[in-house]
Steps between C-alpha positions, in 0.01 A plus 500: 500500500351791687591602860247681727641675805281661764590680825246576764498721804262461779314757698616554858177354623550167319501210737719182483193304437408707199850482366502117553162479320654685199800274491282192532271618227780579254689168574178307398485650150747283316291196580200676357634688196692269264650789294732577795839355432689635799362675811715635783381715794720645759450727800752779551772418757503847643864554429442854378254781550268608219450161338177330400353227710437216253644405157340278248699360194294307256589361160283413204554368152370823349287805547174314416571263802577788716162662405325161590664532839428872545136454440447158655223510752706339781783750446247792496334371811832494687564859398153617580446309821849482656745754342297815443369537855867525630671649193683826533698486183584278201759485235512255214689437167470232232799423283618249238769251616800459268 
């Protein structure tokens, strides 16, 4: 199993409608991309300064399934159309699960 973790930070100009659109787009991906085994999305609770705004935790059977997800047209569309216009910073890591 492979776990994919992503942290996103929004620009100060990002609106609540834009952020909601990102979350809605991401939440729809598991129904479209069968390679996704687990998909969790969470908005930061604001308990601490300096954190990212949104976290995505996704799990796949292997790296090939992750590559299908990464390049899937619906996933790419969410990134291009909804995330990139309001993205200030991004961090990610992929690792094997024990």
